[in-house]
C-alpha positions in Angstrom: 107.0 89.6 78.4 104.3 92.3 79.1 104.0 93.8 82.7 100.5 95.0 82.9 99.1 95.6 86.1 95.4 96.2 87.2 94.8 98.5 89.9 91.8 100.4 91.6 91.1 103.9 93.0 91.4 103.0 96.8 88.4 104.9 97.9 86.2 102.9 95.4 86.7 99.9 98.0 85.7 102.4 100.8 87.3 104.6 103.4 89.6 102.6 106.1 93.0 102.4 107.9 96.1 101.5 106.1 96.3 97.9 106.9 92.4 97.3 106.1 93.0 99.0 102.7 95.9 96.8 102.0 93.6 93.6 102.9 90.9 94.9 100.8 93.2 95.3 97.9 94.5 91.7 98.4 91.0 90.1 98.9 89.8 91.5 95.5 93.1 90.7 93.7 94.3 94.1 92.6 97.9 94.7 91.9 98.1 98.2 93.3 96.0 101.3 94.1 95.3 104.9 93.0 95.5 106.8 96.3 93.7 110.0 97.3 94.7 110.1 101.0 91.9 112.1 102.3 89.4 109.9 100.4 90.7 106.5 100.9 92.2 106.9 104.5 90.6 109.8 106.1 94.0 111.3 106.5 96.0 114.2 105.4 99.5 114.8 104.1 100.3 116.1 107.5 98.9 113.5 109.5 99.3 110.1 107.5 101.9 107.8 108.9 104.3 107.7 106.2 106.2 104.6 107.5 103.2 102.6 107.9 102.0 103.5 104.3 105.3 102.8 102.7 105.4 99.5 104.4 102.0 98.5 103.4 102.0 99.6 99.7 105.6 99.7 98.8 105.5 99.8 95.1 101.7 99.4 94.9 100.8 103.0 94.7 100.4 103.2 91.1 99.2 107.0 91.1 98.9 109.5 94.2 95.8 111.7 93.4 96.3 115.3 93.9 93.6 116.4 91.5 92.7 120.3 91.6 91.3 122.8 89.0 94.4 124.6 87.3 92.0 127.2 85.9 89.6 127.9 88.7 88.3 131.5 88.6 89.4 132.1 92.1 93.4 132.5 92.0 93.5 131.4 95.6 92.1 128.2 94.8 94.5 127.5 92.1 97.4 128.6 94.5 96.1 126.1 97.2 96.1 123.3 94.5 99.5 123.9 93.3 101.1 123.8 96.9 99.2 120.8 97.8 100.3 119.0 94.5 103.9 119.8 95.3 103.6 118.6 98.8 102.1 115.3 97.2 105.3 115.2 94.8 107.7 115.4 98.0 105.6 112.7 99.3 105.9 110.8 96.3 109.7 110.7 96.3 109.6 109.8 100.2 107.2 106.9 99.5 108.8 105.7 96.0 105.8 106.4 93.9 106.6 107.5 90.5 103.3 109.5 89.6 101.1 112.2 91.0 98.0 112.8 89.0 95.7 115.7 88.1 93.1 116.8 85.5 93.1 120.5 84.4 89.9 121.9 85.5 87.1 124.1 84.4 86.5 127.9 84.4 82.9 126.9 86.3 85.0 126.7 89.5 83.2 123.9 91.2 81.8 121.3 90.1 84.4 121.2 87.1 81.5 121.3 84.3 81.6 122.2 80.7 82.3 125.8 79.7 82.9 126.8 76.1 85.9 128.9 77.2 87.5 126.0 78.9 88.5 124.7 75.2 90.0 128.2 74.5 93.8 129.1 73.8 93.7 131.4 77.0 92.7 128.7 79.2 95.2 126.3 77.6 97.9 128.8 78.3 97.1 129.0 81.8 97.2 125.2 82.1 100.6 125.4 80.4 101.8 127.8 83.1 100.7 125.9 85.9 101.9 122.6 84.7 105.4 124.1 84.1 105.8 125.0 87.6 104.5 121.5 88.9 107.2 120.2 86.5 110.1 122.1 87.9 109.1 120.8 91.4 108.6 117.2 90.0 112.3 117.3 88.5 113.6 118.4 92.0 111.9 115.4 93.6 112.9 113.0 90.6 109.3 112.0 90.3 106.5 112.4 87.5 103.4 114.7 86.9 100.5 112.6 85.2 98.0 114.7 83.2 94.7 113.4 82.5 92.4 114.9 79.7 88.6 115.4 80.0 85.9 116.7 77.4 84.5 119.2 80.0 88.1 120.5 80.7 90.7 122.5 79.1 92.8 119.4 78.1 89.6 118.1 76.2 91.1 115.8 73.5 94.2 113.6 72.9 95.2 116.3 70.3 95.2 118.8 72.9 96.9 116.6 75.3 99.7 116.3 72.9 99.9 120.0 72.3 100.7 120.3 76.2 103.4 117.7 76.1 104.8 119.3 73.0 104.9 122.8 74.6 106.5 121.5 77.9 108.9 118.9 76.4 109.9 117.4 79.7 110.6 113.8 80.5 109.0 114.5 84.0 105.6 115.0 82.2 103.6 111.8 81.7 99.9 111.0 80.7 96.8 109.3 82.0 94.4 108.2 79.4 90.8 108.2 80.7 88.8 107.2 77.5 85.5 107.6 79.2 86.4 111.2 80.1 87.0 112.1 76.4 83.4 110.9 75.7 80.2 112.8 75.5 76.8 112.1 74.0 77.8 113.0 70.4 81.1 111.3 70.1 81.1 108.3 72.5 80.2 105.7 69.4 83.7 106.8 68.1 85.6 105.6 71.4 87.7 103.2 69.5 89.0 105.8 67.3 89.6 108.3 69.9 91.5 105.5 71.9 93.6 104.9 68.8 94.3 108.5 68.4 95.3 108.6 72.2 97.8 105.8 71.5 99.2 107.3 68.2 99.7 110.6 69.5 100.9 109.9 73.2 102.2 106.5 73.2 105.6 107.5 74.6 103.9 109.4 77.4 101.3 107.1 78.5 101.9 105.5 81.9 98.3 104.6 83.1 94.7 103.9 81.4 91.7 104.5 83.6 89.0 101.8 82.7 85.3 102.8 83.1 82.3 101.5 81.3 78.9 103.3 80.6 75.4 103.2 79.1 73.4 106.1 77.6 70.6 107.2 80.2 68.3 110.2 79.0 70.8 111.3 76.6 73.5 111.4 79.1 76.5 108.9 79.8 76.3 107.1 83.1 79.0 104.6 84.4 78.5 101.2 84.9 80.4 98.0 86.0 83.2 96.9 83.3 81.6 94.6 80.8 78.2 96.0 81.7 78.0 98.8 79.0 79.0 100.1 75.5 82.9 100.3 75.9 84.3 97.7 73.5 86.8 96.1 76.1 87.2 93.2 73.8 88.8 95.5 71.2 90.1 97.9 73.6 92.1 95.5 75.9 94.0 93.9 72.9 94.9 97.4 71.5 96.5 98.5 74.5 98.4 95.0 75.1 99.7 95.0 71.4 101.3 98.8 72.0 102.4 98.6 75.9 104.8 96.1 77.7 104.4 98.2 80.8 101.2 100.0 81.6 99.0 100.1 84.5 95.2 99.8 84.1 93.1 101.5 87.0 89.4 101.0 87.5 87.9 104.4 88.5 84.4 104.9 89.6 83.6 101.4 89.6 81.1 100.7 92.4 81.9 98.1 95.0 79.3 95.6 94.2 80.9 95.5 90.4 84.7 95.5 91.3 84.8 91.7 91.4 83.0 91.0 88.3 84.9 93.9 86.6 88.2 92.6 87.5 87.3 88.9 86.4 85.9 90.4 83.2 89.2 92.3 82.4 91.4 89.3 83.3 89.4 87.1 81.1 90.3 89.4 78.3 93.9 89.5 79.1 94.4 85.9 79.6 92.7 85.3 76.2 95.2 87.6 74.5 98.4 85.2 75.7 
């Protein structure tokens, strides 16, 4: 029996207190959340009421977001990101959350846009070093680091993500596949092949799929509600269901007015596959 849960990035529902956030999740009908504390709750690691958070969301925080730029040109920014991530790993253990997630970043600093040198071996080696440090802390806390790739960043393809997991060889390293993040104006029409490649290369590491949809506007990809764009979900969801018995599907960047219809759309495909 497959155990596929559908979650939502919490701050896409708005910013509110813990109980209101739990009520919003339940009202929409999501199974869980991806939580970035300061965006969803206006709280920090230091100020959040951990007992209230655990009571409200026990087992329902699919991912704790501690995203930071691993190759920021300012070394102090990298150090701050690493320390913050480690604190999130400690929080994850305390709250019984399995995964803490991040992308790998860009030499642009902020925003994390495309720089050709992001794809260089030198940038990759920096990511390896930082990830190894995070993995050591994850082992100590008995939780997992979840790395997400993106075309603009250093881990820009499923193949590059596989290279990272091969280099580090740790059971505490897991993978988030955000198919949209791997796309650009030149390759987006091949998104089914890119998903197939992700699954073939990384199946035993994938714990989360981020779900997004998009249209092309002025030669750029623009996010829209699920089922309203070019992403072939009627083929994507069956591919995932065929390969995974336990995985979390998390909506990310779906606007509030599209959350209900997006959830209905994805659920209808899952139901149709049963």
